Backbone as XML, in Angstrom:
<?xml version="1.0"?>
<chain id="A" units="angstrom">
  <residue number="1" name="MET">
    <atom name="N" x="48.646" y="68.320" z="178.699"/>
    <atom name="CA" x="48.902" y="69.894" z="178.889"/>
    <atom name="C" x="50.221" y="69.831" z="178.107"/>
  </residue>
  <residue number="2" name="SER">
    <atom name="N" x="50.307" y="71.427" z="177.668"/>
    <atom name="CA" x="51.252" y="71.532" z="176.772"/>
    <atom name="C" x="52.389" y="72.415" z="177.193"/>
  </residue>
  <residue number="3" name="GLY">
    <atom name="N" x="52.732" y="72.331" z="178.374"/>
    <atom name="CA" x="53.732" y="73.144" z="179.227"/>
    <atom name="C" x="55.062" y="72.716" z="179.084"/>
  </residue>
  <residue number="4" name="ALA">
    <atom name="N" x="55.447" y="71.636" z="178.696"/>
    <atom name="CA" x="56.992" y="71.301" z="178.553"/>
    <atom name="C" x="57.750" y="71.152" z="176.995"/>
  </residue>
  <residue number="5" name="SER">
    <atom name="N" x="58.745" y="71.580" z="176.967"/>
    <atom name="CA" x="59.434" y="71.585" z="175.814"/>
    <atom name="C" x="60.033" y="70.506" z="175.899"/>
  </residue>
  <residue number="6" name="PRO">
    <atom name="N" x="60.769" y="70.099" z="174.472"/>
    <atom name="CA" x="61.552" y="69.058" z="174.359"/>
    <atom name="C" x="62.837" y="68.995" z="175.365"/>
  </residue>
  <residue number="7" name="GLU">
    <atom name="N" x="63.260" y="69.967" z="175.672"/>
    <atom name="CA" x="64.245" y="70.237" z="176.697"/>
    <atom name="C" x="63.994" y="70.004" z="177.949"/>
  </residue>
  <residue number="8" name="GLY">
    <atom name="N" x="62.677" y="69.945" z="178.337"/>
    <atom name="CA" x="62.186" y="69.741" z="179.692"/>
    <atom name="C" x="61.650" y="70.910" z="180.285"/>
  </residue>
  <residue number="9" name="VAL">
    <atom name="N" x="61.949" y="72.077" z="179.746"/>
    <atom name="CA" x="61.681" y="73.414" z="180.412"/>
    <atom name="C" x="60.307" y="73.857" z="180.013"/>
  </residue>
  <residue number="10" name="THR">
    <atom name="N" x="59.435" y="73.954" z="181.220"/>
    <atom name="CA" x="57.833" y="74.368" z="180.573"/>
    <atom name="C" x="57.910" y="75.809" z="180.274"/>
  </residue>
  <residue number="11" name="VAL">
    <atom name="N" x="56.985" y="76.069" z="179.540"/>
    <atom name="CA" x="56.523" y="77.393" z="179.085"/>
    <atom name="C" x="56.688" y="78.197" z="180.346"/>
  </residue>
  <residue number="12" name="TYR">
    <atom name="N" x="55.945" y="77.763" z="181.598"/>
    <atom name="CA" x="55.742" y="78.568" z="182.660"/>
    <atom name="C" x="57.247" y="78.922" z="183.403"/>
  </residue>
  <residue number="13" name="GLU">
    <atom name="N" x="58.290" y="78.040" z="183.202"/>
    <atom name="CA" x="59.479" y="78.349" z="183.613"/>
    <atom name="C" x="60.157" y="79.486" z="182.710"/>
  </residue>
  <residue number="14" name="ALA">
    <atom name="N" x="60.120" y="79.147" z="181.429"/>
    <atom name="CA" x="60.709" y="80.167" z="180.295"/>
    <atom name="C" x="60.331" y="81.544" z="180.268"/>
  </residue>
  <residue number="15" name="ALA">
    <atom name="N" x="58.893" y="81.435" z="180.686"/>
    <atom name="CA" x="58.217" y="82.981" z="180.739"/>
    <atom name="C" x="58.725" y="83.432" z="182.177"/>
  </residue>
  <residue number="16" name="GLY">
    <atom name="N" x="59.172" y="83.188" z="183.085"/>
    <atom name="CA" x="59.500" y="83.697" z="184.336"/>
    <atom name="C" x="58.706" y="83.216" z="185.623"/>
  </residue>
  <residue number="17" name="GLY">
    <atom name="N" x="57.688" y="82.262" z="185.266"/>
    <atom name="CA" x="56.803" y="81.831" z="186.342"/>
    <atom name="C" x="55.447" y="82.436" z="186.413"/>
  </residue>
  <residue number="18" name="GLN">
    <atom name="N" x="54.902" y="82.424" z="187.663"/>
    <atom name="CA" x="53.504" y="82.920" z="187.852"/>
    <atom name="C" x="53.689" y="84.650" z="187.757"/>
  </residue>
  <residue number="19" name="PRO">
    <atom name="N" x="54.683" y="85.319" z="187.921"/>
    <atom name="CA" x="54.668" y="86.661" z="187.946"/>
    <atom name="C" x="54.336" y="87.072" z="186.502"/>
  </residue>
  <residue number="20" name="PHE">
    <atom name="N" x="54.758" y="86.217" z="185.550"/>
    <atom name="CA" x="54.569" y="86.584" z="184.066"/>
    <atom name="C" x="53.288" y="86.515" z="183.822"/>
  </residue>
  <residue number="21" name="PHE">
    <atom name="N" x="52.387" y="85.350" z="184.350"/>
    <atom name="CA" x="50.923" y="85.164" z="183.945"/>
    <atom name="C" x="50.090" y="86.242" z="184.802"/>
  </residue>
  <residue number="22" name="ASP">
    <atom name="N" x="50.636" y="86.728" z="185.843"/>
    <atom name="CA" x="49.810" y="87.679" z="186.593"/>
    <atom name="C" x="50.103" y="89.030" z="185.826"/>
  </residue>
  <residue number="23" name="ASP">
    <atom name="N" x="51.184" y="89.393" z="185.293"/>
    <atom name="CA" x="51.353" y="90.712" z="184.438"/>
    <atom name="C" x="50.635" y="90.361" z="183.385"/>
  </residue>
  <residue number="24" name="LEU">
    <atom name="N" x="50.784" y="89.419" z="182.746"/>
    <atom name="CA" x="49.997" y="89.239" z="181.310"/>
    <atom name="C" x="48.354" y="89.519" z="181.558"/>
  </residue>
  <residue number="25" name="VAL">
    <atom name="N" x="47.806" y="88.844" z="182.477"/>
    <atom name="CA" x="46.590" y="89.153" z="182.644"/>
    <atom name="C" x="46.046" y="90.472" z="183.554"/>
  </residue>
  <residue number="26" name="ALA">
    <atom name="N" x="46.856" y="90.922" z="184.113"/>
    <atom name="CA" x="46.734" y="92.303" z="184.505"/>
    <atom name="C" x="46.411" y="93.329" z="183.452"/>
  </residue>
  <residue number="27" name="HIS">
    <atom name="N" x="47.668" y="93.037" z="182.293"/>
    <atom name="CA" x="47.321" y="93.957" z="181.439"/>
    <atom name="C" x="46.087" y="93.602" z="180.470"/>
  </residue>
  <residue number="28" name="PHE">
    <atom name="N" x="45.763" y="92.382" z="180.299"/>
    <atom name="CA" x="44.619" y="92.141" z="179.479"/>
    <atom name="C" x="43.173" y="92.690" z="180.022"/>
  </residue>
  <residue number="29" name="TYR">
    <atom name="N" x="43.291" y="92.497" z="181.479"/>
    <atom name="CA" x="41.962" y="93.131" z="182.075"/>
    <atom name="C" x="41.947" y="94.447" z="182.200"/>
  </residue>
  <residue number="30" name="ARG">
    <atom name="N" x="43.075" y="95.331" z="181.854"/>
    <atom name="CA" x="42.866" y="96.593" z="181.880"/>
    <atom name="C" x="42.251" y="96.968" z="180.560"/>
  </residue>
  <residue number="31" name="GLY">
    <atom name="N" x="42.656" y="96.519" z="179.443"/>
    <atom name="CA" x="41.648" y="96.552" z="178.215"/>
    <atom name="C" x="40.101" y="95.894" z="178.366"/>
  </residue>
  <residue number="32" name="VAL">
    <atom name="N" x="39.943" y="94.851" z="179.094"/>
    <atom name="CA" x="38.631" y="94.421" z="178.997"/>
    <atom name="C" x="37.795" y="95.413" z="179.811"/>
  </residue>
  <residue number="33" name="ALA">
    <atom name="N" x="38.228" y="95.989" z="181.056"/>
    <atom name="CA" x="37.630" y="96.860" z="181.496"/>
    <atom name="C" x="36.917" y="98.008" z="180.914"/>
  </residue>
  <residue number="34" name="THR">
    <atom name="N" x="37.624" y="98.326" z="179.727"/>
    <atom name="CA" x="36.810" y="99.407" z="179.121"/>
    <atom name="C" x="36.389" y="99.119" z="177.737"/>
  </residue>
  <residue number="35" name="ASP">
    <atom name="N" x="36.288" y="97.844" z="177.307"/>
    <atom name="CA" x="35.954" y="97.390" z="176.225"/>
    <atom name="C" x="34.418" y="97.268" z="176.111"/>
  </residue>
  <residue number="36" name="PRO">
    <atom name="N" x="33.753" y="97.748" z="175.167"/>
    <atom name="CA" x="32.375" y="97.681" z="175.239"/>
    <atom name="C" x="31.589" y="96.546" z="174.654"/>
  </residue>
  <residue number="37" name="VAL">
    <atom name="N" x="32.475" y="95.513" z="174.079"/>
    <atom name="CA" x="31.987" y="94.463" z="173.825"/>
    <atom name="C" x="32.260" y="93.305" z="174.896"/>
  </residue>
  <residue number="38" name="LEU">
    <atom name="N" x="33.130" y="93.316" z="175.511"/>
    <atom name="CA" x="33.724" y="92.230" z="176.671"/>
    <atom name="C" x="33.330" y="92.433" z="177.974"/>
  </residue>
  <residue number="39" name="ARG">
    <atom name="N" x="33.133" y="93.682" z="178.292"/>
    <atom name="CA" x="32.969" y="94.316" z="179.845"/>
    <atom name="C" x="31.386" y="93.702" z="180.296"/>
  </residue>
  <residue number="40" name="PRO">
    <atom name="N" x="30.521" y="93.677" z="179.479"/>
    <atom name="CA" x="29.022" y="93.383" z="179.918"/>
    <atom name="C" x="29.196" y="91.481" z="180.008"/>
  </residue>
  <residue number="41" name="LEU">
    <atom name="N" x="30.351" y="90.931" z="179.886"/>
    <atom name="CA" x="30.397" y="89.657" z="179.793"/>
    <atom name="C" x="30.810" y="89.280" z="181.291"/>
  </residue>
  <residue number="42" name="TYR">
    <atom name="N" x="31.191" y="90.252" z="182.254"/>
    <atom name="CA" x="31.741" y="90.002" z="183.463"/>
    <atom name="C" x="30.678" y="91.046" z="184.399"/>
  </residue>
  <residue number="43" name="PRO">
    <atom name="N" x="29.685" y="90.111" z="184.907"/>
    <atom name="CA" x="28.595" y="90.739" z="185.773"/>
    <atom name="C" x="29.150" y="91.456" z="187.185"/>
  </residue>
  <residue number="44" name="ASP">
    <atom name="N" x="30.304" y="91.093" z="187.515"/>
    <atom name="CA" x="30.867" y="91.519" z="188.589"/>
    <atom name="C" x="31.316" y="93.104" z="188.487"/>
  </residue>
  <residue number="45" name="ASP">
    <atom name="N" x="31.468" y="94.020" z="189.335"/>
    <atom name="CA" x="31.810" y="95.234" z="189.344"/>
    <atom name="C" x="33.409" y="95.184" z="189.691"/>
  </residue>
  <residue number="46" name="ASP">
    <atom name="N" x="33.751" y="94.166" z="190.062"/>
    <atom name="CA" x="35.309" y="94.036" z="190.601"/>
    <atom name="C" x="35.679" y="92.873" z="189.534"/>
  </residue>
  <residue number="47" name="LEU">
    <atom name="N" x="36.619" y="93.220" z="188.549"/>
    <atom name="CA" x="37.094" y="92.234" z="187.853"/>
    <atom name="C" x="38.291" y="91.183" z="188.403"/>
  </residue>
  <residue number="48" name="GLY">
    <atom name="N" x="38.688" y="91.692" z="189.732"/>
    <atom name="CA" x="39.668" y="91.106" z="190.283"/>
    <atom name="C" x="39.715" y="89.503" z="190.493"/>
  </residue>
  <residue number="49" name="PRO">
    <atom name="N" x="38.644" y="89.004" z="190.827"/>
    <atom name="CA" x="38.415" y="87.553" z="191.077"/>
    <atom name="C" x="38.557" y="86.958" z="189.352"/>
  </residue>
  <residue number="50" name="ALA">
    <atom name="N" x="38.109" y="87.500" z="188.593"/>
    <atom name="CA" x="38.200" y="86.841" z="187.220"/>
    <atom name="C" x="39.534" y="86.923" z="186.812"/>
  </residue>
  <residue number="51" name="GLU">
    <atom name="N" x="40.273" y="88.118" z="186.890"/>
    <atom name="CA" x="41.852" y="88.300" z="186.885"/>
    <atom name="C" x="42.703" y="87.099" z="187.234"/>
  </residue>
  <residue number="52" name="ARG">
    <atom name="N" x="42.187" y="86.875" z="188.906"/>
    <atom name="CA" x="43.083" y="85.940" z="189.421"/>
    <atom name="C" x="43.012" y="84.498" z="189.023"/>
  </residue>
  <residue number="53" name="ARG">
    <atom name="N" x="41.843" y="84.094" z="188.616"/>
    <atom name="CA" x="41.348" y="83.008" z="188.129"/>
    <atom name="C" x="42.134" y="82.696" z="186.723"/>
  </residue>
  <residue number="54" name="LEU">
    <atom name="N" x="42.112" y="83.532" z="185.760"/>
    <atom name="CA" x="42.655" y="83.430" z="184.472"/>
    <atom name="C" x="44.336" y="83.051" z="184.765"/>
  </residue>
  <residue number="55" name="ALA">
    <atom name="N" x="44.782" y="84.204" z="185.506"/>
    <atom name="CA" x="46.312" y="84.134" z="185.723"/>
    <atom name="C" x="46.569" y="82.774" z="186.237"/>
  </residue>
  <residue number="56" name="LEU">
    <atom name="N" x="45.700" y="82.114" z="187.416"/>
    <atom name="CA" x="46.179" y="81.016" z="187.884"/>
    <atom name="C" x="45.906" y="79.871" z="186.925"/>
  </residue>
  <residue number="57" name="PHE">
    <atom name="N" x="44.802" y="79.735" z="186.135"/>
    <atom name="CA" x="44.501" y="78.916" z="185.268"/>
    <atom name="C" x="45.807" y="78.701" z="184.081"/>
  </residue>
  <residue number="58" name="LEU">
    <atom name="N" x="46.159" y="79.914" z="183.706"/>
    <atom name="CA" x="47.373" y="79.958" z="182.531"/>
    <atom name="C" x="48.585" y="79.528" z="183.206"/>
  </residue>
  <residue number="59" name="GLY">
    <atom name="N" x="48.833" y="80.204" z="184.512"/>
    <atom name="CA" x="50.335" y="79.328" z="184.949"/>
    <atom name="C" x="50.172" y="77.820" z="185.186"/>
  </residue>
  <residue number="60" name="GLN">
    <atom name="N" x="49.011" y="77.333" z="185.455"/>
    <atom name="CA" x="48.863" y="75.903" z="185.561"/>
    <atom name="C" x="48.816" y="75.342" z="184.398"/>
  </residue>
  <residue number="61" name="TYR">
    <atom name="N" x="48.166" y="75.662" z="183.417"/>
    <atom name="CA" x="48.230" y="75.015" z="182.152"/>
    <atom name="C" x="49.660" y="75.018" z="181.559"/>
  </residue>
  <residue number="62" name="TRP">
    <atom name="N" x="50.276" y="76.110" z="181.936"/>
    <atom name="CA" x="51.607" y="76.021" z="181.187"/>
    <atom name="C" x="52.720" y="75.497" z="181.969"/>
  </residue>
  <residue number="63" name="GLY">
    <atom name="N" x="52.379" y="74.728" z="182.902"/>
    <atom name="CA" x="53.531" y="73.837" z="183.823"/>
    <atom name="C" x="53.708" y="74.465" z="185.385"/>
  </residue>
  <residue number="64" name="GLY">
    <atom name="N" x="52.978" y="75.346" z="185.882"/>
    <atom name="CA" x="53.138" y="75.745" z="186.997"/>
    <atom name="C" x="52.260" y="74.995" z="188.094"/>
  </residue>
  <residue number="65" name="PRO">
    <atom name="N" x="52.122" y="75.560" z="189.308"/>
    <atom name="CA" x="51.510" y="74.863" z="190.508"/>
    <atom name="C" x="50.078" y="74.646" z="190.059"/>
  </residue>
  <residue number="66" name="THR">
    <atom name="N" x="49.351" y="73.587" z="190.772"/>
    <atom name="CA" x="48.163" y="73.253" z="190.508"/>
    <atom name="C" x="46.979" y="74.369" z="191.219"/>
  </residue>
  <residue number="67" name="THR">
    <atom name="N" x="47.455" y="75.413" z="191.623"/>
    <atom name="CA" x="46.638" y="76.064" z="192.494"/>
    <atom name="C" x="45.046" y="76.461" z="191.896"/>
  </residue>
  <residue number="68" name="TYR">
    <atom name="N" x="45.035" y="76.675" z="190.520"/>
    <atom name="CA" x="43.805" y="76.753" z="190.036"/>
    <atom name="C" x="42.656" y="75.498" z="190.105"/>
  </residue>
  <residue number="69" name="SER">
    <atom name="N" x="43.185" y="74.195" z="189.693"/>
    <atom name="CA" x="42.672" y="72.927" z="190.155"/>
    <atom name="C" x="42.162" y="73.037" z="191.702"/>
  </residue>
  <residue number="70" name="ASP">
    <atom name="N" x="43.426" y="73.128" z="192.488"/>
    <atom name="CA" x="43.031" y="72.887" z="193.656"/>
    <atom name="C" x="42.019" y="73.749" z="194.273"/>
  </residue>
  <residue number="71" name="GLU">
    <atom name="N" x="41.715" y="74.874" z="193.826"/>
    <atom name="CA" x="40.680" y="75.819" z="194.494"/>
    <atom name="C" x="39.290" y="75.709" z="193.733"/>
  </residue>
  <residue number="72" name="ARG">
    <atom name="N" x="39.381" y="75.231" z="192.471"/>
    <atom name="CA" x="38.122" y="75.470" z="191.488"/>
    <atom name="C" x="37.758" y="74.155" z="190.854"/>
  </residue>
  <residue number="73" name="GLY">
    <atom name="N" x="38.511" y="73.004" z="191.026"/>
    <atom name="CA" x="38.247" y="71.910" z="190.283"/>
    <atom name="C" x="38.986" y="71.875" z="188.836"/>
  </residue>
  <residue number="74" name="HIS">
    <atom name="N" x="38.359" y="70.953" z="188.096"/>
    <atom name="CA" x="38.809" y="70.784" z="186.524"/>
    <atom name="C" x="38.381" y="72.231" z="185.863"/>
  </residue>
  <residue number="75" name="PRO">
    <atom name="N" x="39.415" y="72.430" z="185.228"/>
    <atom name="CA" x="38.773" y="73.793" z="184.248"/>
    <atom name="C" x="37.537" y="74.120" z="183.578"/>
  </residue>
  <residue number="76" name="ARG">
    <atom name="N" x="37.181" y="72.877" z="182.983"/>
    <atom name="CA" x="35.971" y="72.963" z="182.119"/>
    <atom name="C" x="35.690" y="74.234" z="181.437"/>
  </residue>
  <residue number="77" name="LEU">
    <atom name="N" x="36.595" y="74.661" z="180.910"/>
    <atom name="CA" x="36.564" y="75.990" z="180.088"/>
    <atom name="C" x="35.234" y="76.325" z="179.273"/>
  </residue>
  <residue number="78" name="ARG">
    <atom name="N" x="34.918" y="75.395" z="178.613"/>
    <atom name="CA" x="33.724" y="75.453" z="177.596"/>
    <atom name="C" x="32.402" y="75.646" z="178.697"/>
  </residue>
  <residue number="79" name="MET">
    <atom name="N" x="32.247" y="74.789" z="179.638"/>
    <atom name="CA" x="31.335" y="74.719" z="180.304"/>
    <atom name="C" x="31.132" y="76.070" z="181.044"/>
  </residue>
  <residue number="80" name="ARG">
    <atom name="N" x="31.952" y="76.602" z="181.698"/>
    <atom name="CA" x="32.223" y="77.737" z="182.533"/>
    <atom name="C" x="31.725" y="79.170" z="181.871"/>
  </residue>
  <residue number="81" name="HIS">
    <atom name="N" x="32.132" y="78.850" z="180.340"/>
    <atom name="CA" x="31.752" y="80.048" z="179.326"/>
    <atom name="C" x="30.248" y="79.790" z="178.847"/>
  </residue>
  <residue number="82" name="MET">
    <atom name="N" x="29.810" y="78.768" z="178.872"/>
    <atom name="CA" x="28.526" y="78.513" z="178.248"/>
    <atom name="C" x="27.401" y="79.613" z="178.707"/>
  </residue>
  <residue number="83" name="PRO">
    <atom name="N" x="27.321" y="80.105" z="179.967"/>
    <atom name="CA" x="26.444" y="81.107" z="180.418"/>
    <atom name="C" x="26.515" y="82.247" z="179.566"/>
  </residue>
  <residue number="84" name="PHE">
    <atom name="N" x="27.486" y="82.630" z="178.942"/>
    <atom name="CA" x="27.638" y="83.641" z="178.311"/>
    <atom name="C" x="27.737" y="83.741" z="176.755"/>
  </residue>
  <residue number="85" name="ALA">
    <atom name="N" x="26.959" y="84.625" z="176.002"/>
    <atom name="CA" x="27.047" y="84.557" z="174.531"/>
    <atom name="C" x="28.404" y="84.981" z="173.960"/>
  </residue>
  <residue number="86" name="VAL">
    <atom name="N" x="29.134" y="84.084" z="173.418"/>
    <atom name="CA" x="30.339" y="84.432" z="172.896"/>
    <atom name="C" x="30.013" y="84.160" z="171.604"/>
  </residue>
  <residue number="87" name="GLY">
    <atom name="N" x="30.315" y="85.108" z="170.802"/>
    <atom name="CA" x="30.570" y="84.939" z="169.422"/>
    <atom name="C" x="31.622" y="85.385" z="168.695"/>
  </residue>
  <residue number="88" name="GLU">
    <atom name="N" x="31.522" y="85.839" z="167.414"/>
    <atom name="CA" x="32.941" y="86.158" z="166.864"/>
    <atom name="C" x="33.386" y="87.714" z="167.265"/>
  </residue>
  <residue number="89" name="PRO">
    <atom name="N" x="32.451" y="88.463" z="167.387"/>
    <atom name="CA" x="32.790" y="89.712" z="167.950"/>
    <atom name="C" x="33.754" y="89.657" z="169.287"/>
  </residue>
  <residue number="90" name="GLU">
    <atom name="N" x="33.011" y="88.811" z="170.294"/>
    <atom name="CA" x="33.467" y="88.562" z="171.642"/>
    <atom name="C" x="34.838" y="88.009" z="171.488"/>
  </residue>
  <residue number="91" name="ARG">
    <atom name="N" x="34.973" y="86.883" z="170.668"/>
    <atom name="CA" x="36.211" y="86.336" z="170.337"/>
    <atom name="C" x="37.346" y="87.187" z="169.778"/>
  </residue>
  <residue number="92" name="ASP">
    <atom name="N" x="36.831" y="88.035" z="168.832"/>
    <atom name="CA" x="38.032" y="88.849" z="168.213"/>
    <atom name="C" x="38.364" y="89.827" z="169.185"/>
  </residue>
  <residue number="93" name="ALA">
    <atom name="N" x="37.432" y="90.565" z="170.086"/>
    <atom name="CA" x="37.792" y="91.538" z="171.161"/>
    <atom name="C" x="38.746" y="90.852" z="172.012"/>
  </residue>
  <residue number="94" name="TRP">
    <atom name="N" x="38.286" y="89.779" z="172.622"/>
    <atom name="CA" x="39.245" y="88.898" z="173.588"/>
    <atom name="C" x="40.616" y="88.824" z="172.982"/>
  </residue>
  <residue number="95" name="LEU">
    <atom name="N" x="40.882" y="88.176" z="171.643"/>
    <atom name="CA" x="41.996" y="88.190" z="171.225"/>
    <atom name="C" x="42.826" y="89.351" z="170.733"/>
  </residue>
  <residue number="96" name="ARG">
    <atom name="N" x="42.149" y="90.568" z="170.557"/>
    <atom name="CA" x="42.956" y="91.674" z="170.464"/>
    <atom name="C" x="43.615" y="92.163" z="171.620"/>
  </residue>
  <residue number="97" name="HIS">
    <atom name="N" x="42.902" y="92.055" z="172.746"/>
    <atom name="CA" x="43.231" y="92.280" z="174.188"/>
    <atom name="C" x="44.473" y="91.463" z="174.545"/>
  </residue>
  <residue number="98" name="MET">
    <atom name="N" x="44.330" y="90.078" z="174.384"/>
    <atom name="CA" x="45.267" y="89.237" z="174.882"/>
    <atom name="C" x="46.599" y="89.386" z="174.007"/>
  </residue>
  <residue number="99" name="ARG">
    <atom name="N" x="46.517" y="89.497" z="172.605"/>
    <atom name="CA" x="47.403" y="89.690" z="171.910"/>
    <atom name="C" x="48.458" y="90.978" z="172.288"/>
  </residue>
  <residue number="100" name="LEU">
    <atom name="N" x="47.591" y="92.070" z="172.675"/>
    <atom name="CA" x="48.232" y="93.277" z="172.829"/>
    <atom name="C" x="49.040" y="93.132" z="174.226"/>
  </residue>
  <residue number="101" name="ALA">
    <atom name="N" x="48.464" y="92.607" z="175.186"/>
    <atom name="CA" x="48.861" y="92.277" z="176.528"/>
    <atom name="C" x="50.194" y="91.116" z="176.321"/>
  </residue>
  <residue number="102" name="LEU">
    <atom name="N" x="50.058" y="90.330" z="175.666"/>
    <atom name="CA" x="51.028" y="89.358" z="175.409"/>
    <atom name="C" x="52.144" y="90.076" z="174.760"/>
  </residue>
  <residue number="103" name="ARG">
    <atom name="N" x="51.980" y="90.754" z="173.634"/>
    <atom name="CA" x="53.089" y="91.509" z="172.946"/>
    <atom name="C" x="53.827" y="92.471" z="173.959"/>
  </residue>
  <residue number="104" name="THR">
    <atom name="N" x="53.095" y="92.951" z="174.937"/>
    <atom name="CA" x="53.807" y="93.792" z="175.899"/>
    <atom name="C" x="54.450" y="93.366" z="176.864"/>
  </residue>
  <residue number="105" name="VAL">
    <atom name="N" x="53.822" y="92.577" z="177.362"/>
    <atom name="CA" x="54.523" y="91.554" z="178.632"/>
    <atom name="C" x="55.906" y="90.890" z="178.152"/>
  </residue>
  <residue number="106" name="ILE">
    <atom name="N" x="55.940" y="90.307" z="176.900"/>
    <atom name="CA" x="57.075" y="89.841" z="176.429"/>
    <atom name="C" x="58.260" y="90.641" z="176.063"/>
  </residue>
  <residue number="107" name="GLU">
    <atom name="N" x="57.719" y="91.927" z="175.517"/>
    <atom name="CA" x="58.905" y="92.933" z="175.241"/>
    <atom name="C" x="59.322" y="93.377" z="176.834"/>
  </residue>
  <residue number="108" name="GLU">
    <atom name="N" x="58.404" y="93.919" z="177.777"/>
    <atom name="CA" x="58.689" y="94.287" z="179.142"/>
    <atom name="C" x="59.669" y="93.426" z="179.715"/>
  </residue>
  <residue number="109" name="ARG">
    <atom name="N" x="59.746" y="92.265" z="179.574"/>
    <atom name="CA" x="60.205" y="91.123" z="180.359"/>
    <atom name="C" x="61.412" y="90.418" z="179.518"/>
  </residue>
  <residue number="110" name="GLY">
    <atom name="N" x="61.338" y="90.632" z="178.044"/>
    <atom name="CA" x="62.727" y="90.115" z="177.426"/>
    <atom name="C" x="62.348" y="88.857" z="177.363"/>
  </residue>
  <residue number="111" name="VAL">
    <atom name="N" x="61.311" y="88.082" z="177.386"/>
    <atom name="CA" x="60.878" y="86.656" z="177.265"/>
    <atom name="C" x="61.403" y="86.307" z="175.721"/>
  </residue>
  <residue number="112" name="ASP">
    <atom name="N" x="61.842" y="84.843" z="175.605"/>
    <atom name="CA" x="61.972" y="84.435" z="174.405"/>
    <atom name="C" x="60.697" y="84.626" z="173.271"/>
  </residue>
  <residue number="113" name="PRO">
    <atom name="N" x="61.092" y="85.041" z="172.216"/>
    <atom name="CA" x="59.846" y="84.989" z="171.049"/>
    <atom name="C" x="58.977" y="83.696" z="170.889"/>
  </residue>
  <residue number="114" name="GLU">
    <atom name="N" x="59.676" y="82.557" z="171.177"/>
    <atom name="CA" x="59.094" y="81.282" z="171.062"/>
    <atom name="C" x="58.134" y="80.793" z="172.203"/>
  </residue>
  <residue number="115" name="VAL">
    <atom name="N" x="58.339" y="81.689" z="173.357"/>
    <atom name="CA" x="57.253" y="81.542" z="174.379"/>
    <atom name="C" x="55.988" y="82.322" z="173.857"/>
  </residue>
  <residue number="116" name="GLU">
    <atom name="N" x="56.246" y="83.545" z="173.241"/>
    <atom name="CA" x="55.276" y="84.161" z="172.757"/>
    <atom name="C" x="54.521" y="83.222" z="171.810"/>
  </residue>
  <residue number="117" name="ALA">
    <atom name="N" x="55.181" y="83.003" z="170.410"/>
    <atom name="CA" x="54.424" y="81.875" z="169.573"/>
    <atom name="C" x="53.550" y="81.160" z="170.257"/>
  </residue>
  <residue number="118" name="ARG">
    <atom name="N" x="54.033" y="80.191" z="171.125"/>
    <atom name="CA" x="53.411" y="79.254" z="171.608"/>
    <atom name="C" x="52.116" y="79.702" z="172.536"/>
  </residue>
  <residue number="119" name="LEU">
    <atom name="N" x="52.228" y="80.701" z="173.212"/>
    <atom name="CA" x="51.211" y="81.124" z="173.982"/>
    <atom name="C" x="50.167" y="81.889" z="173.051"/>
  </residue>
  <residue number="120" name="ALA">
    <atom name="N" x="50.774" y="82.539" z="172.055"/>
    <atom name="CA" x="49.517" y="83.220" z="170.813"/>
    <atom name="C" x="48.809" y="82.070" z="170.183"/>
  </residue>
  <residue number="121" name="GLU">
    <atom name="N" x="49.630" y="81.144" z="169.732"/>
    <atom name="CA" x="48.706" y="79.913" z="169.238"/>
    <atom name="C" x="47.835" y="79.276" z="170.083"/>
  </residue>
  <residue number="122" name="TYR">
    <atom name="N" x="48.104" y="79.071" z="171.293"/>
    <atom name="CA" x="47.199" y="78.750" z="172.270"/>
    <atom name="C" x="45.885" y="79.444" z="172.379"/>
  </residue>
  <residue number="123" name="PHE">
    <atom name="N" x="46.303" y="81.043" z="172.595"/>
    <atom name="CA" x="45.159" y="81.826" z="172.795"/>
    <atom name="C" x="44.189" y="81.665" z="171.675"/>
  </residue>
  <residue number="124" name="SER">
    <atom name="N" x="44.602" y="81.825" z="170.454"/>
    <atom name="CA" x="44.061" y="81.764" z="169.287"/>
    <atom name="C" x="42.926" y="80.328" z="169.225"/>
  </residue>
  <residue number="125" name="MET">
    <atom name="N" x="43.382" y="79.448" z="169.419"/>
    <atom name="CA" x="42.720" y="77.805" z="169.643"/>
    <atom name="C" x="41.515" y="78.037" z="170.543"/>
  </residue>
  <residue number="126" name="ALA">
    <atom name="N" x="41.978" y="78.440" z="171.938"/>
    <atom name="CA" x="41.257" y="78.770" z="173.395"/>
    <atom name="C" x="39.996" y="79.805" z="172.857"/>
  </residue>
  <residue number="127" name="ALA">
    <atom name="N" x="40.240" y="80.767" z="172.145"/>
    <atom name="CA" x="39.275" y="81.905" z="171.884"/>
    <atom name="C" x="38.278" y="81.283" z="170.929"/>
  </residue>
  <residue number="128" name="GLU">
    <atom name="N" x="38.580" y="80.593" z="170.032"/>
    <atom name="CA" x="37.789" y="79.753" z="168.981"/>
    <atom name="C" x="36.925" y="78.957" z="169.673"/>
  </residue>
  <residue number="129" name="ALA">
    <atom name="N" x="37.581" y="78.022" z="170.642"/>
    <atom name="CA" x="36.800" y="77.113" z="171.260"/>
    <atom name="C" x="35.610" y="77.639" z="172.112"/>
  </residue>
  <residue number="130" name="MET">
    <atom name="N" x="35.669" y="78.623" z="172.491"/>
    <atom name="CA" x="34.902" y="79.239" z="173.463"/>
    <atom name="C" x="33.704" y="80.093" z="172.822"/>
  </residue>
  <residue number="131" name="VAL">
    <atom name="N" x="33.821" y="80.000" z="171.391"/>
    <atom name="CA" x="32.536" y="80.483" z="170.685"/>
    <atom name="C" x="31.364" y="79.592" z="170.875"/>
  </residue>
  <residue number="132" name="ASN">
    <atom name="N" x="30.159" y="80.345" z="171.158"/>
    <atom name="CA" x="28.919" y="79.293" z="171.312"/>
    <atom name="C" x="27.615" y="79.896" z="170.565"/>
  </residue>
  <residue number="133" name="THR">
    <atom name="N" x="27.955" y="80.759" z="169.816"/>
    <atom name="CA" x="26.903" y="81.393" z="169.133"/>
    <atom name="C" x="27.467" y="81.769" z="167.591"/>
  </residue>
  <residue number="134" name="ARG">
    <atom name="N" x="26.572" y="81.513" z="166.592"/>
    <atom name="CA" x="27.142" y="81.600" z="165.196"/>
    <atom name="C" x="26.147" y="82.424" z="164.669"/>
  </residue>
</chain>
């Protein structure tokens, strides 16, 4: 897991804990809710459960509590996304919304730009890893 820095402070702690990830994901899903490329990938009328899962996953991944795994088991991200056709347009739309959400929350909360850089790098890698159509 990529949560800890050499100083022993996790990204989770440096960002401000779970409230940071909750806010980040809330901003992200506001964009998803109206995106013509991404919204069809969410079959439920209510994006709330997906929002909660992503916020808990990110918090855990970056050094927070294991609530996500306690509730859902191993993340198995690629397997969980396999039922959905994720191509370059979906990847690009996902990254666009996540980068905007990240920039917004970093600025609003005054979080260290190093946190933003680490998260942005992870989001780029993760988005690319979810592509399952070419």
